[in-house]
Kinemage of the C-alpha trace (Angstrom):
@kinemage 1
@onewidth
@group {chain A} dominant
@subgroup {mainchain}
@vectorlist {calphas} color= white
{ca unk a 1} P 37.987 46.539 -49.685
{ca unk a 2} L 38.894 43.120 -48.388
{ca unk a 3} L 36.608 41.404 -50.942
{ca unk a 4} L 38.255 43.459 -53.704
{ca unk a 5} L 41.629 42.294 -52.539
{ca unk a 6} L 40.543 38.643 -52.363
{ca unk a 7} L 39.151 38.871 -55.911
{ca unk a 8} L 42.481 40.215 -57.089
{ca unk a 9} L 44.373 37.489 -55.328
{ca unk a 10} L 42.165 34.812 -56.941
{ca unk a 11} L 42.678 36.399 -60.331
{ca unk a 12} L 46.420 36.493 -59.839
{ca unk a 13} L 46.494 32.874 -58.823
{ca unk a 14} L 44.466 31.872 -61.911
{ca unk a 15} L 46.740 33.893 -64.086
{ca unk a 16} L 49.815 32.244 -62.615
{ca unk a 17} L 48.360 28.836 -62.963
{ca unk a 18} L 47.321 29.439 -66.549
{ca unk a 19} L 50.763 30.779 -67.463
{ca unk a 20} L 52.367 27.736 -65.978
{ca unk a 21} L 49.970 25.285 -67.539
{ca unk a 22} L 50.403 26.947 -70.996
{ca unk a 23} L 54.189 26.964 -70.719
{ca unk a 24} L 54.513 23.285 -69.752
{ca unk a 25} L 51.902 22.247 -72.323
{ca unk a 26} L 53.793 24.115 -75.043
{ca unk a 27} L 57.038 22.482 -73.981
{ca unk a 28} L 55.460 18.990 -73.998
{ca unk a 29} L 53.931 19.585 -77.435
{ca unk a 30} L 57.259 20.757 -78.735
{ca unk a 31} L 59.011 17.710 -77.355
{ca unk a 32} L 56.456 15.407 -78.989
{ca unk a 33} L 56.772 17.129 -82.327
{ca unk a 34} L 60.568 17.084 -82.190
{ca unk a 35} L 60.835 13.443 -81.239
{ca unk a 36} L 58.266 12.476 -83.869
{ca unk a 37} L 60.236 14.272 -86.565
{ca unk a 38} L 63.601 12.797 -85.327
{ca unk a 39} L 62.098 9.300 -85.545
{ca unk a 40} L 61.470 10.118 -89.210
{ca unk a 41} L 58.570 7.689 -89.598
{ca unk a 42} L 54.979 7.444 -88.527
{ca unk a 43} L 54.789 3.757 -87.553
{ca unk a 44} L 52.509 2.257 -84.921
{ca unk a 45} L 53.347 3.319 -81.422
{ca unk a 46} L 55.776 6.078 -82.288
{ca unk a 47} L 53.431 8.899 -81.393
{ca unk a 48} L 52.809 7.217 -78.042
{ca unk a 49} L 56.580 6.798 -77.550
{ca unk a 50} L 57.223 10.471 -78.382
{ca unk a 51} L 54.509 11.578 -75.986
{ca unk a 52} L 55.875 9.336 -73.202
{ca unk a 53} L 59.404 10.567 -73.658
{ca unk a 54} L 58.256 14.190 -73.784
{ca unk a 55} L 56.293 13.691 -70.547
{ca unk a 56} L 59.378 12.081 -68.930
{ca unk a 57} L 61.513 15.044 -69.860
{ca unk a 58} L 58.998 17.487 -68.421
{ca unk a 59} L 58.728 15.354 -65.248
{ca unk a 60} L 62.564 15.338 -64.904
{ca unk a 61} L 62.597 19.130 -65.047
{ca unk a 62} L 59.743 19.397 -62.497
{ca unk a 63} L 61.529 16.958 -60.170
{ca unk a 64} L 63.844 19.835 -59.108
{ca unk a 65} L 60.916 21.438 -57.321
{ca unk a 66} L 58.579 18.416 -56.906
{ca unk a 67} L 60.643 15.251 -56.135
{ca unk a 68} L 57.858 12.868 -57.112
{ca unk a 69} L 56.691 14.780 -60.191
{ca unk a 70} L 57.356 11.815 -62.461
{ca unk a 71} L 55.358 9.431 -60.243
{ca unk a 72} L 52.452 11.905 -60.180
{ca unk a 73} L 52.547 12.424 -63.983
{ca unk a 74} L 52.482 8.618 -64.391
{ca unk a 75} L 49.069 8.304 -62.682
{ca unk a 76} L 46.902 9.049 -65.804
{ca unk a 77} L 49.445 7.278 -68.071
{ca unk a 78} L 48.886 4.029 -66.191
{ca unk a 79} L 45.584 3.733 -68.056
{ca unk a 80} L 47.183 3.878 -71.514
{ca unk a 81} L 47.515 0.379 -72.855
{ca unk a 82} L 48.647 1.416 -76.312
{ca unk a 83} L 51.929 -0.161 -77.346
{ca unk a 84} L 55.069 1.988 -77.251
{ca unk a 85} L 57.738 1.436 -79.954
{ca unk a 86} L 60.906 1.292 -77.831
{ca unk a 87} L 63.806 -0.647 -79.230
{ca unk a 88} L 61.500 -3.205 -80.906
{ca unk a 89} L 60.088 -4.390 -77.569
{ca unk a 90} L 56.414 -5.069 -76.984
{ca unk a 91} L 55.660 -2.808 -74.030
{ca unk a 92} L 52.739 -0.543 -73.262
{ca unk a 93} L 52.765 3.089 -72.367
{ca unk a 94} L 51.445 2.005 -68.979
{ca unk a 95} L 54.535 -0.153 -68.440
{ca unk a 96} L 56.835 2.709 -69.442
{ca unk a 97} L 55.060 5.107 -67.056
{ca unk a 98} L 55.124 2.604 -64.189
{ca unk a 99} L 58.861 1.908 -64.719
{ca unk a 100} L 59.680 5.654 -64.725
{ca unk a 101} L 57.498 6.213 -61.634
{ca unk a 102} L 59.110 3.313 -59.832
{ca unk a 103} L 62.595 4.688 -60.464
{ca unk a 104} L 61.678 8.067 -59.042
{ca unk a 105} L 59.803 6.381 -56.083
{ca unk a 106} L 62.819 4.252 -55.151
{ca unk a 107} L 65.278 7.124 -55.379
{ca unk a 108} L 63.220 9.977 -53.941
{ca unk a 109} L 60.441 8.233 -51.877
{ca unk a 110} L 60.323 8.176 -48.075
{ca unk a 111} L 62.005 5.504 -45.950
{ca unk a 112} L 61.458 3.250 -44.146
{ca unk a 113} L 58.500 1.455 -45.623
{ca unk a 114} L 55.503 0.773 -43.323
{ca unk a 115} L 55.098 -2.763 -41.930
{ca unk a 116} L 52.009 -3.347 -44.031
{ca unk a 117} L 53.846 -2.508 -47.254
{ca unk a 118} L 56.819 -4.609 -46.311
{ca unk a 119} L 54.533 -7.559 -45.601
{ca unk a 120} L 52.956 -7.278 -49.063
{ca unk a 121} L 56.339 -6.879 -50.742
{ca unk a 122} L 57.509 -10.045 -48.952
{ca unk a 123} L 54.501 -12.062 -50.149
{ca unk a 124} L 55.169 -10.893 -53.671
{ca unk a 125} L 58.791 -11.804 -53.298
{ca unk a 126} L 57.730 -15.318 -52.269
{ca unk a 127} L 55.715 -15.670 -55.474
{ca unk a 128} L 58.630 -14.315 -57.489
{ca unk a 129} L 60.894 -16.965 -55.944
{ca unk a 130} L 58.312 -19.705 -56.772
{ca unk a 131} L 58.308 -18.629 -60.445
{ca unk a 132} L 62.103 -18.385 -60.622
{ca unk a 133} L 62.116 -22.160 -61.094
{ca unk a 134} L 60.225 -21.941 -64.342
{ca unk a 135} L 62.569 -19.221 -65.552
{ca unk a 136} L 65.561 -21.574 -64.956
{ca unk a 137} L 63.901 -24.685 -66.364
{ca unk a 138} L 62.550 -22.883 -69.483
{ca unk a 139} L 65.331 -20.594 -70.768
{ca unk a 140} L 63.838 -18.238 -73.304
{ca unk a 141} L 63.906 -14.423 -73.436
{ca unk a 142} L 60.178 -13.737 -72.935
{ca unk a 143} L 60.240 -15.869 -69.855
{ca unk a 144} L 63.019 -13.871 -68.137
{ca unk a 145} L 61.552 -10.460 -69.217
{ca unk a 146} L 58.100 -11.353 -67.901
{ca unk a 147} L 59.536 -12.431 -64.532
{ca unk a 148} L 60.804 -8.876 -63.959
{ca unk a 149} L 57.642 -7.397 -65.594
{ca unk a 150} L 55.369 -9.362 -63.217
{ca unk a 151} L 57.408 -8.122 -60.174
{ca unk a 152} L 57.073 -4.495 -61.469
{ca unk a 153} L 53.284 -4.813 -61.877
{ca unk a 154} L 52.766 -5.698 -58.188
{ca unk a 155} L 55.789 -4.711 -56.038
{ca unk a 156} L 56.701 -1.791 -58.341
{ca unk a 157} L 53.115 -0.507 -58.288
{ca unk a 158} L 52.937 -0.807 -54.497
{ca unk a 159} L 56.178 1.117 -54.031
{ca unk a 160} L 55.049 3.849 -56.466
{ca unk a 161} L 51.673 4.263 -54.706
{ca unk a 162} L 53.259 4.252 -51.230
{ca unk a 163} L 55.752 6.901 -52.186
{ca unk a 164} L 53.014 9.174 -53.547
{ca unk a 165} L 50.732 8.650 -50.564
{ca unk a 166} L 53.506 9.037 -48.048
{ca unk a 167} L 54.603 12.332 -49.622
{ca unk a 168} L 51.101 13.718 -49.125
{ca unk a 169} L 50.043 13.582 -52.785
{ca unk a 170} L 47.113 11.156 -52.404
{ca unk a 171} L 44.613 13.806 -53.499
{ca unk a 172} L 46.546 14.690 -56.637
{ca unk a 173} L 47.081 11.032 -57.534
{ca unk a 174} L 43.422 10.025 -57.141
{ca unk a 175} L 42.295 13.156 -58.967
{ca unk a 176} L 44.628 12.299 -61.906
{ca unk a 177} L 43.158 8.753 -61.973
{ca unk a 178} L 39.599 10.084 -61.859
{ca unk a 179} L 40.227 12.509 -64.678
{ca unk a 180} L 41.772 9.739 -66.782
{ca unk a 181} L 38.969 7.343 -65.968
{ca unk a 182} L 36.267 9.959 -66.766
{ca unk a 183} L 37.993 10.680 -70.083
{ca unk a 184} L 37.874 6.996 -71.015
{ca unk a 185} L 34.322 6.685 -69.711
{ca unk a 186} L 33.169 9.700 -71.757
{ca unk a 187} L 34.719 8.146 -74.887
{ca unk a 188} L 32.933 4.861 -74.158
{ca unk a 189} L 29.584 6.567 -73.639
{ca unk a 190} L 29.900 8.629 -76.828
{ca unk a 191} L 30.882 5.637 -78.873
{ca unk a 192} L 28.088 3.587 -77.298
{ca unk a 193} L 25.531 6.256 -78.265
{ca unk a 194} L 26.778 6.164 -81.847
{ca unk a 195} L 26.590 2.366 -81.825
{ca unk a 196} L 23.048 2.319 -80.378
{ca unk a 197} L 21.923 4.831 -82.894
{ca unk a 198} L 22.887 2.334 -85.571
{ca unk a 199} L 20.735 -0.337 -83.955
{ca unk a 200} L 23.595 -2.300 -82.392
{ca unk a 201} L 22.977 -2.860 -78.690
{ca unk a 202} L 25.843 -5.253 -78.058
{ca unk a 203} L 28.944 -4.620 -75.989
{ca unk a 204} L 30.715 -1.372 -76.672
{ca unk a 205} L 34.250 -1.501 -77.950
{ca unk a 206} L 35.156 2.180 -77.665
{ca unk a 207} L 37.324 3.860 -80.341
{ca unk a 208} L 37.667 7.129 -78.419
{ca unk a 209} L 40.200 8.276 -77.515
{ca unk a 210} L 41.795 5.124 -78.941
{ca unk a 211} L 40.593 1.620 -79.707
{ca unk a 212} L 39.905 -0.441 -76.563
{ca unk a 213} L 38.506 -3.880 -75.804
{ca unk a 214} L 35.297 -3.947 -73.796
{ca unk a 215} L 36.897 -6.001 -70.984
{ca unk a 216} L 39.836 -3.601 -70.737
{ca unk a 217} L 37.741 -0.504 -70.445
{ca unk a 218} L 35.264 -2.188 -68.077
{ca unk a 219} L 37.820 -3.519 -65.668
{ca unk a 220} L 40.062 -0.417 -65.740
{ca unk a 221} L 37.105 1.894 -65.090
{ca unk a 222} L 35.899 -0.322 -62.262
{ca unk a 223} L 38.995 0.587 -60.179
{ca unk a 224} L 38.399 4.283 -60.753
{ca unk a 225} L 34.718 3.779 -59.783
{ca unk a 226} L 35.906 2.361 -56.454
{ca unk a 227} L 37.901 5.531 -55.798
{ca unk a 228} L 34.875 7.681 -56.641
{ca unk a 229} L 32.541 5.564 -54.445
{ca unk a 230} L 34.710 5.287 -51.358
{ca unk a 231} L 36.309 8.823 -51.770
{ca unk a 232} L 38.142 8.414 -48.399
{ca unk a 233} L 37.987 11.658 -46.374
{ca unk a 234} L 41.760 11.749 -45.876
{ca unk a 235} L 42.145 12.146 -49.633
{ca unk a 236} L 40.263 15.433 -49.701
{ca unk a 237} L 38.229 14.675 -52.810
{ca unk a 238} L 35.099 16.683 -53.544
{ca unk a 239} L 32.007 14.583 -52.796
{ca unk a 240} L 29.948 16.392 -55.403
{ca unk a 241} L 32.530 15.813 -58.081
{ca unk a 242} L 33.207 12.207 -57.183
{ca unk a 243} L 29.349 11.527 -57.241
{ca unk a 244} L 29.087 12.740 -60.835
{ca unk a 245} L 32.218 10.876 -61.792
{ca unk a 246} L 30.860 7.622 -60.205
{ca unk a 247} L 27.646 7.708 -62.300
{ca unk a 248} L 29.565 8.420 -65.462
{ca unk a 249} L 31.897 5.536 -64.749
{ca unk a 250} L 29.057 3.087 -63.911
{ca unk a 251} L 27.209 4.017 -67.121
{ca unk a 252} L 30.371 3.401 -69.191
{ca unk a 253} L 30.972 0.025 -67.418
{ca unk a 254} L 27.378 -1.004 -68.064
{ca unk a 255} L 27.685 -0.085 -71.749
{ca unk a 256} L 30.873 -2.107 -72.098
{ca unk a 257} L 28.921 -5.173 -70.822
{ca unk a 258} L 32.061 -6.495 -69.162
{ca unk a 259} L 30.797 -9.197 -66.841
{ca unk a 260} L 34.090 -9.591 -64.921
{ca unk a 261} L 34.097 -5.851 -64.228
{ca unk a 262} L 30.644 -6.026 -62.656
{ca unk a 263} L 31.448 -9.163 -60.665
{ca unk a 264} L 34.555 -7.432 -59.312
{ca unk a 265} L 32.509 -4.379 -58.352
{ca unk a 266} L 29.877 -6.453 -56.568
{ca unk a 267} L 32.499 -8.176 -54.379
{ca unk a 268} L 34.226 -4.883 -53.757
{ca unk a 269} L 30.938 -3.230 -52.761
{ca unk a 270} L 30.124 -6.076 -50.396
{ca unk a 271} L 33.550 -5.738 -48.768
{ca unk a 272} L 33.019 -1.957 -48.402
{ca unk a 273} L 29.693 -2.385 -46.802
{ca unk a 274} L 30.870 -5.031 -44.369
{ca unk a 275} L 33.923 -3.006 -43.286
{ca unk a 276} L 32.000 0.230 -42.653
{ca unk a 277} L 28.912 -1.452 -41.141
{ca unk a 278} L 26.393 0.309 -43.312
{ca unk a 279} L 23.921 -0.273 -46.168
{ca unk a 280} L 23.783 1.339 -49.545
{ca unk a 281} L 21.607 1.398 -52.632
{ca unk a 282} L 24.766 1.095 -54.705
{ca unk a 283} L 24.822 -2.605 -54.048
{ca unk a 284} L 21.449 -2.933 -55.816
{ca unk a 285} L 22.674 -0.630 -58.585
{ca unk a 286} L 25.658 -2.951 -59.135
{ca unk a 287} L 24.023 -6.299 -58.490
{ca unk a 288} L 20.842 -6.055 -60.560
{ca unk a 289} L 22.457 -5.325 -63.962
{ca unk a 290} L 25.385 -7.645 -63.278
{ca unk a 291} L 23.201 -10.610 -62.373
{ca unk a 292} L 20.813 -9.851 -65.263
{ca unk a 293} L 23.713 -9.461 -67.688
{ca unk a 294} L 25.468 -12.648 -66.588
{ca unk a 295} L 22.414 -14.898 -66.427
{ca unk a 296} L 20.857 -13.691 -69.664
{ca unk a 297} L 24.115 -14.039 -71.594
{ca unk a 298} L 24.836 -17.504 -70.250
{ca unk a 299} L 21.245 -18.696 -71.002
{ca unk a 300} L 21.377 -17.146 -74.445
{ca unk a 301} L 24.656 -18.869 -75.254
{ca unk a 302} L 23.489 -22.187 -73.930
{ca unk a 303} L 20.322 -22.088 -75.971
{ca unk a 304} L 22.118 -21.055 -79.153
{ca unk a 305} L 24.379 -24.173 -79.013
{ca unk a 306} L 26.910 -22.175 -80.917
{ca unk a 307} L 30.192 -23.838 -80.256
{ca unk a 308} L 32.023 -20.628 -81.071
{ca unk a 309} L 30.352 -18.314 -78.580
{ca unk a 310} L 32.331 -17.011 -75.558
{ca unk a 311} L 31.115 -19.572 -73.044
{ca unk a 312} L 31.757 -22.665 -75.064
{ca unk a 313} L 34.962 -21.150 -76.278
{ca unk a 314} L 36.185 -20.634 -72.722
{ca unk a 315} L 35.328 -24.182 -71.806
{ca unk a 316} L 37.331 -25.392 -74.765
{ca unk a 317} L 40.234 -23.181 -73.742
{ca unk a 318} L 40.123 -24.565 -70.188
{ca unk a 319} L 40.301 -28.108 -71.544
{ca unk a 320} L 43.191 -27.182 -73.785
{ca unk a 321} L 45.144 -25.441 -71.016
{ca unk a 322} L 44.615 -28.368 -68.643
{ca unk a 323} L 45.906 -30.864 -71.202
{ca unk a 324} L 48.895 -28.649 -71.896
{ca unk a 325} L 49.719 -28.200 -68.230
{ca unk a 326} L 49.931 -31.968 -67.716
{ca unk a 327} L 53.033 -32.055 -69.920
{ca unk a 328} L 54.981 -30.035 -67.352
{ca unk a 329} L 52.895 -30.003 -64.121
{ca unk a 330} L 55.630 -29.107 -61.592
{ca unk a 331} L 57.452 -26.107 -63.053
{ca unk a 332} L 55.255 -25.221 -65.980
{ca unk a 333} L 56.132 -24.209 -69.509
{ca unk a 334} L 57.486 -20.675 -68.797
{ca unk a 335} L 56.016 -17.230 -68.355
{ca unk a 336} L 54.511 -16.022 -71.633
{ca unk a 337} L 54.977 -19.475 -73.164
{ca unk a 338} L 52.306 -18.670 -75.816
{ca unk a 339} L 54.861 -16.318 -77.526
{ca unk a 340} L 57.169 -19.202 -78.353
{ca unk a 341} L 55.130 -22.434 -78.264
{ca unk a 342} L 52.653 -22.982 -81.087
{ca unk a 343} L 51.028 -25.828 -79.125
{ca unk a 344} L 48.986 -23.244 -77.102
{ca unk a 345} L 49.376 -19.898 -78.852
{ca unk a 346} L 47.138 -17.794 -76.499
{ca unk a 347} L 47.148 -16.470 -72.986
{ca unk a 348} L 44.932 -18.593 -70.692
{ca unk a 349} L 41.818 -16.553 -69.772
{ca unk a 350} L 41.870 -17.335 -66.057
{ca unk a 351} L 44.373 -16.425 -63.377
{ca unk a 352} L 45.096 -19.729 -61.709
{ca unk a 353} L 45.077 -21.676 -64.985
{ca unk a 354} L 47.552 -19.234 -66.492
{ca unk a 355} L 49.890 -19.487 -63.479
{ca unk a 356} L 49.634 -23.301 -63.401
{ca unk a 357} L 50.459 -23.616 -67.096
{ca unk a 358} L 53.235 -21.057 -66.870
{ca unk a 359} L 54.887 -21.873 -63.522
{ca unk a 360} L 53.427 -25.235 -62.599
{ca unk a 361} L 52.261 -26.319 -59.175
{ca unk a 362} L 55.154 -24.549 -57.504
{ca unk a 363} L 54.190 -21.235 -59.045
{ca unk a 364} L 50.484 -21.825 -58.322
{ca unk a 365} L 51.257 -22.483 -54.674
{ca unk a 366} L 53.209 -19.223 -54.498
{ca unk a 367} L 50.387 -17.338 -56.249
{ca unk a 368} L 47.731 -18.585 -53.771
{ca unk a 369} L 49.861 -17.865 -50.731
{ca unk a 370} L 50.569 -14.343 -52.125
{ca unk a 371} L 46.934 -13.504 -52.618
{ca unk a 372} L 45.791 -14.904 -49.279
{ca unk a 373} L 48.585 -12.841 -47.678
{ca unk a 374} L 47.491 -9.694 -49.460
{ca unk a 375} L 43.895 -10.035 -48.328
{ca unk a 376} L 44.917 -10.829 -44.734
{ca unk a 377} L 47.256 -7.814 -44.561
{ca unk a 378} L 44.778 -5.345 -46.057
{ca unk a 379} L 41.886 -6.702 -43.978
{ca unk a 380} L 43.835 -5.906 -40.805
{ca unk a 381} L 44.690 -2.346 -41.934
{ca unk a 382} L 42.801 0.546 -40.323
{ca unk a 383} L 39.439 0.713 -42.087
{ca unk a 384} L 39.791 4.374 -42.902
{ca unk a 385} L 42.759 3.520 -45.144
{ca unk a 386} L 42.433 -0.184 -45.807
{ca unk a 387} L 38.875 -0.375 -47.154
{ca unk a 388} L 39.691 1.109 -50.531
{ca unk a 389} L 42.968 -0.773 -50.762
{ca unk a 390} L 41.286 -4.071 -50.026
{ca unk a 391} L 38.347 -3.422 -52.354
{ca unk a 392} L 40.633 -2.571 -55.280
{ca unk a 393} L 42.966 -5.501 -54.807
{ca unk a 394} L 40.148 -8.056 -54.157
{ca unk a 395} L 38.223 -6.724 -57.147
{ca unk a 396} L 41.205 -7.564 -59.328
{ca unk a 397} L 41.473 -11.197 -58.362
{ca unk a 398} L 37.711 -11.595 -58.837
{ca unk a 399} L 37.964 -10.102 -62.343
{ca unk a 400} L 40.791 -12.558 -63.110
{ca unk a 401} L 38.604 -15.533 -62.455
{ca unk a 402} L 36.801 -14.715 -65.659
{ca unk a 403} L 39.565 -13.255 -67.817
{ca unk a 404} L 43.336 -12.580 -68.130
{ca unk a 405} L 45.283 -11.754 -64.937
{ca unk a 406} L 48.748 -10.670 -66.076
{ca unk a 407} L 47.615 -7.674 -68.144
{ca unk a 408} L 49.574 -4.467 -67.452
{ca unk a 409} L 46.958 -1.781 -66.720
{ca unk a 410} L 44.453 -4.069 -64.925
{ca unk a 411} L 47.201 -5.508 -62.699
{ca unk a 412} L 49.212 -2.387 -61.787
{ca unk a 413} L 46.405 0.118 -61.117
{ca unk a 414} L 44.785 -1.646 -58.099
{ca unk a 415} L 48.194 -2.106 -56.437
{ca unk a 416} L 49.047 1.598 -57.015
{ca unk a 417} L 45.756 2.436 -55.329
{ca unk a 418} L 46.591 0.099 -52.421
{ca unk a 419} L 50.075 1.595 -52.131
{ca unk a 420} L 48.612 5.150 -51.948
{ca unk a 421} L 46.302 4.096 -49.171
{ca unk a 422} L 49.127 2.558 -47.153
{ca unk a 423} L 51.394 5.596 -47.842
{ca unk a 424} L 48.656 7.976 -46.634
{ca unk a 425} L 48.242 5.910 -43.544
{ca unk a 426} L 51.986 6.035 -42.836
{ca unk a 427} L 51.908 9.818 -43.317
{ca unk a 428} L 49.117 10.223 -40.741
{ca unk a 429} L 50.926 7.955 -38.347
{ca unk a 430} L 53.931 10.344 -38.542
{ca unk a 431} L 51.727 13.274 -37.722
{ca unk a 432} L 49.680 12.464 -34.621
{ca unk a 433} L 47.843 15.803 -34.562
{ca unk a 434} L 46.657 15.354 -38.136
{ca unk a 435} L 45.595 11.810 -37.431
{ca unk a 436} L 43.502 12.797 -34.430
{ca unk a 437} L 41.745 15.508 -36.546
{ca unk a 438} L 41.077 13.276 -39.520
{ca unk a 439} L 40.012 10.109 -37.726
{ca unk a 440} L 36.491 11.200 -36.470
{ca unk a 441} L 35.460 12.279 -39.895
{ca unk a 442} L 36.595 9.067 -41.391
{ca unk a 443} L 34.905 6.729 -39.000
{ca unk a 444} L 31.344 7.838 -39.529
{ca unk a 445} L 29.395 5.622 -42.022
{ca unk a 446} L 27.402 8.675 -42.991
{ca unk a 447} L 30.586 10.463 -43.958
{ca unk a 448} L 31.702 7.511 -46.056
{ca unk a 449} L 28.369 7.481 -47.879
{ca unk a 450} L 28.286 11.159 -48.759
{ca unk a 451} L 28.137 10.288 -52.465
{ca unk a 452} L 24.337 10.210 -52.015
{ca unk a 453} L 23.917 6.527 -52.649
{ca unk a 454} L 22.569 5.464 -49.238
């Protein structure tokens, strides 16, 4: 009799969930269609804009019952780098989602912020102050807009993540990120199989679910892979599901052949191993293909003597950026200078070079202090919460040694992850009983390695 009642209860819950999911999906679809028709044209980015606005409207309605609904709904949208046509501006759907989530986090999130979060916000504020000089010295619109955008990508992302984690939604946020990452990974693998079937075994530039660069998909999926690998016990993620997700993500990253993604993963894996005092086969899984890929490609490019391959091209870019920086070494040429100055019409493909050319030595000093501060703060955080945060943030700066740094998705996502970890830690500090229960399970290296990769 009891079993029959339990079965009925489960069926009722599934029916309620399905009715709610169908209702909100229908509402979102109707919103997208209405906005698309009202826009009265099918230009680039308008469908993305309509979808983003529809999701925002649904999130506003849900906010009455779930205060941070908009922030939670933004988690998968953070991985959408497609441009959104909003008032003629060049912003991505990820930027729109982050801005909306930041607004809800500031208005509805918990106060006060934890000491660790405040320390990171202060370090970022120091960098923003250092780059304020180049905004004053180089007065053009893109410079001013990017100053606020850069602040949103770091401080805004930290606040969003902290609000979600502090409200007890870490599991939902990480699950949304894992689902989004697995969707991108599945598209990459499918496109890679199609490409390999045609005899092309080069890097995969997936076209499913939308066109993506190999370095974008590789670096973005690397952050999701870290969530799947660490799967901190306090987040309540299923080890079996995260194990399957991890292998799918690693396969997709390998097919993208993004060297910076693998380098970032190797450093993150080493940090994880050092902080939890264990050993894992995953380091071999990461290191072998990464070292083979990097060495073989460099040797191949050196032997080809092709002045247009990626290695020689990057060396040429470094020389050009250095020569350009010398014309304004103290305050730089302005953030996003490549939009307005034809002398160097491209974004420098390395973090410190970009900051030096944009904000000069003053900005570079602020950038270095900021990153050293981030690492010190996260290293001192309780390992149960700080390991994933440190791995994600450190992975990003390693990636940026080989490619662009100020790129929306790749910059905001690791800081959202770090913010979630800090918020979850603050939540457990506010509930001593919960902290005492959760701590023993989180300390054991065997528990941390339940993904089956020891």
